[in-house]
N, C-alpha and C positions, 0 to 999 in steps of 0.2 A: 700176446703182445700187449704192451702197456698202451692205453688209449683206445684200444678197440673195444667196440661194443657188440656183444653177442645177442642176437634176438632171441628171446625165450621161445621154446617150443610150445605149440598149442597143446593144452591138455585135452585129450579126448574123453568126453564124459561117457560113462557107461550107457548101454543101450536103454536100460529102463529109466535113467535120469535124464536122457537127452530131450524127452518130450516135456518134462516138467520144468527144468532150468532154462527158462528162456533167456535169461541174461547171459548164459554161457554159450549160446548159439552164435554162429557167425551172422554178420550183418546181412548177407545175402538171403538168409533163411527167415528173417524177421518180416512179419506182415502187419498190415494196418490193424487198429483196434477193432474196427468193424468185422474184418475177416476172422480175427481171432474169436470174437464174440460168437460169430456164426458157426465157426467150427466147434466151439465149445458147447453151444446149444445143440448141434447135431449129434455130438457124442453123448451129451447128457440124455437126450430123447432115446438114443439107441440103448443106453444102459439103464433106462427106466428112472433116471434122477431128474429132479427139477432143473430147468435151464438156468444160465446165468442171468442174475438180476441186473437190469440196466438202470442207468441214472434216470430220474424222473423228469430231468429238464427237457429231453426230447419228447417225452409223452406229453408234458404240459404244453409245450409248443405246438404239438399236433392238435391238441384239444382246443387250444385258443384258436388255431387256424381253422379248425372245423366249425367253430361257431361264428366266425366272421361273415360268411355268406348269409346266415340267418339273420344277423343284425342288420345288413343291408336290406333283406327282404321283409323285415318286420313291418315297416308302415304299410306296404302293400298287402300283407297278410291280414293286418288289422282292417283295412278297408274291405277286403274280400270277405272277411269274417262277418262284417256287419251288413254287407249287400248280398251275400251268397248264403253263408252257413245259417245265419239266424232265420231268413225267410223259409229255408229248407226245413229247419227245425219246427217252425210254426205250421208249415204245411203238413208235416208228418203228425204233428200233435193234434191238429183239427181233424185229420182222418180218423181218429180213434173216438170221436165224440159225435153225439147227435147235435149238429149245429146248423140251425134253420134260421128263418127270419125272426122267429120268436125269441131265440137266444141272443141274436144280433142286436135286437131292440132292447134286450134286458127284461123282457116280460117273463121268461122262464130261464132257469139255470141250464147250463150244458150238462148233458147226460153221457156218462162215459159208456161207449158201445163195445170197446175192444176192437175186435176184427168184424164186427157186425157190418160195417160199411164195405168192407172187402168181400164178405160172404155175399151180400146183396149184389155187388158189382160182378163178381165172378158167376153168379147164378142168373145174370140177365143175359139172354141171347143176343141182344142188341150190342152189348160191349164186344162180344167175339167177333160179330160182323164188322163193327167199327175198327177193331184192332186189325183185322185181316185187311180191310181196305186201306188202313194207314201203312201197314208194312208194304204192301204192293205198290201203293202210290209213291211213297218214299223211295222204294227201290227204283222205280222207273225214273224218278226225278234225279236221283243220284247218278244213275247210268247215263242218262242224257246229258246232265250238266258236265260230267267228266269227259264225255265224248266231244261235246261242242267245244268245251274250254281247251282240251289238249289239241284238237284239230286246228283251232284259231292261233293257239300258241305257236304250233309248227308253221302256220301260215305267216306269221309276223315275222319269222326268221327268213322267209323267202321273197318278201316284197320289199320295195324301196322305202326310202325314208318317209315320203309324204303319204302314200297309202297306209303305211304303218302308223303314223300319227293320227291319221283320220280314223282308223279302226280302233286305236286306243281311246281316243276321245269318245267316240260312239259307246264303246263298252263301258267306260267309266261313267258316262252320263246314265246309262241304264243301271249301273250299280248304285249310283247316288240317288236314283229316283225313290221317293218313299213307296212302301209297299201298297198303301192306299191309293196313292195317284197312279201308279203303274197298273193296278187291278182295274181302276175306273177307265183308264185309257184303252185297255185290252177289251173290256166289255163294250166300249163304244166302237171298236174296230170290227167286233163281231156281232154287233147289234142287228137283229133280224129286219129292223125297218130302216135304219139309217146307216149301218155299217158298211164300209167300202169293201170288206172281205166277201161278204155275200154277193155283192154286185160283180166283182171280178171273177168269182167262181160260178156265177149264174145260179146261185141257190135260192134265190127268192127270199122269202120270209122264214127261212129255216133258223130255229132257235137252238143255239149250241148249248145253252144251259138247261134244256128240257130233259134231255136224255142223260142217263147216269154216266155212261162212258165218255160221251161227248163233253160233258161238263168237267169231268176229270182231265180230259185231254187239254181243254181250253186252260184249266188252271195250271196244268203241267207246263204248258208253253210259257206262261207268265212267269212261273217259278224258274224256269231254265233261262229266260231272258234276264232276270235280275240276279241270277246266281252265277252264270258262266264267267262273268268278268273276273272274279276272284280266282277262279281255276286258271283262266287264261294268263293273267298277269304273273301268277305264282310260277306256272310251268314255264312260262317264257323266261323268267328270270333264271330258273334252273337251266334251261337250255343253253342260255348265254354264258353260263359258267362252265359248260362242257368244253374241253379243250378242242379247238377247231382240227387239230391233226387227227383226232379220233374219227370224227366225221368224214374228213376227206379220205382217210384210209378205207373206210367202209364204202364210200363211194367209188374208190379205185377198184375195190374188189368186186364191183358189179351189183352191190346191194341196192334195192329199191327204196323208195322213201318209207314204205310200210315196213320193210325189213330192217331199215335202220332204227325206226321208232321202236319196233318189237324187241330187237335183239341188241341195240346199242343205248338208245336213249331211256327207254323205259326202265331197264335195270339200274342206270345210273341215276336216275330221278326217283327211285323208289321211296326214299324218305320224304321227299316232298309230295309225291303221290299219296303216301300215308296221311299226311297233314290235311291235304285237301279232301281226301275221301272221309276222313272222320269229321271234319267240319261240315261237309255236305250231308252226311248221315244225320248229324244233330239238327242242322237247320231244316232239312226237309221232312224229318220225322215230326217236328214240332210246328209245321206250317199252320197258321191260324188266319192271318189277314186275308190272304188271297182267297182261301175257301169261303170265309165268312162274307167277303164283299162280293165275289163273283158268283156264288150260288145262293146268295140272300139268306145266309145263316145255316147252310147245310143241304141245300137242294130240296126238291119236292119230297115230302114225307121222310126227311133225314137221309135221302140216297146218297149224298155226298158228304157225309159226316166223317171227320177224322178225330183222333183222340183228343186234341186240343179244343176243337169246337165242341165235341161232346161233353168235355169237361166244363166248358163255359156254359152250356145249356143246363147241365145238371146243377151247377153252383148258382148262377145268377138268374137264368130264366125260371128254374124250379125251386130256387132258394134252398137247395140241398147242399150246403157248403162243405159238410163232411164227406159226402159222396163225391163231390167235385174234387176235394182234396185227395181222396184216395185214388182217383183217376190220374191226378198229377204225380203222386208218389209212384204209381205203376209205370207211367211214362218215364220218369226219371231212372227207375231201376232197369227198364229195358235199354235205355241209352247207355247206361253205365255197363250193362253186360255185353252189349254189342261192342263197344269201344274196347273193353278189356279183352274179350275174346280175340278181336282183330289184332290187337297189339301182341297178344300172346302167340298167335300164329306167326306173326312177323318175327318175333323174337326166336322162335324155333327154327325159322330159316336162316337165322344167323344175322339178321339185320340190326344194326346199331340205331337206337331210338333216342 
């Protein structure tokens, strides 16, 4: 008929051409450019051919975006480099030299010793005794600090507002007290002549700093007293972030407080516990002020020495700055190794850090 329009029939492409002639495909079978590129890459890899070359605009955008965080961090990195990296470099450099008071005053030139200071250090039996005492003392401090801090954090969630505020203020007061002041106060409390602790316990003129174990125990109490507030406040903040429905469900199931902490709170707070544990290990392993003040420089015949006090005695009391620097480098390497091993174990357990 005149005026009628007959729609042309679709031309069916051959099977071998259908995949290559994209423009001849129906609209329903077209995909986005990203999907096409992904499919082309997959086919190219299967065939052993190089993939499709993408435009450089996306890569350039990603590169520029990747550098943006580092630009914001640059000022802080510069400050840390000046305050941390350079002193560590100088510490390591001095540990390879014979650097005594004669070299400090300019009377003699510094002599390169290589690993001589480290050989002398590792050959000294006192170093290994001090290292063992430091490890045991730091472990006791870390465990005690975490136990006290976590217990008080749980207690804060169980008391009313006024007792909670009083405990918070008391803990923050202990945290803000300088180490020298806190050590002096604890020495007065346990003084054999005028201390109230001996009078309350009926110990007479017992000296807590005379014996090796009692002196370490007294220092441990002071270290825990000034360290637990950090753990308490951090863990308390984490507990407050836990949904109340989870804790309520555990209580309805008949779980005790210890069971709730072990099976519910501790797994959920594991990233926070990682942070406070690593911080406690670093702080307690390098304790100096408390030991030096409370044991008068390391105790009788050096029975209460730890690595930091031992390094101080070698560097400043004996003027062997190279040997003292070697002790500092060993302490730094031990702390780095402990931290990396701990983080590696956590990552193997599937924790996100």
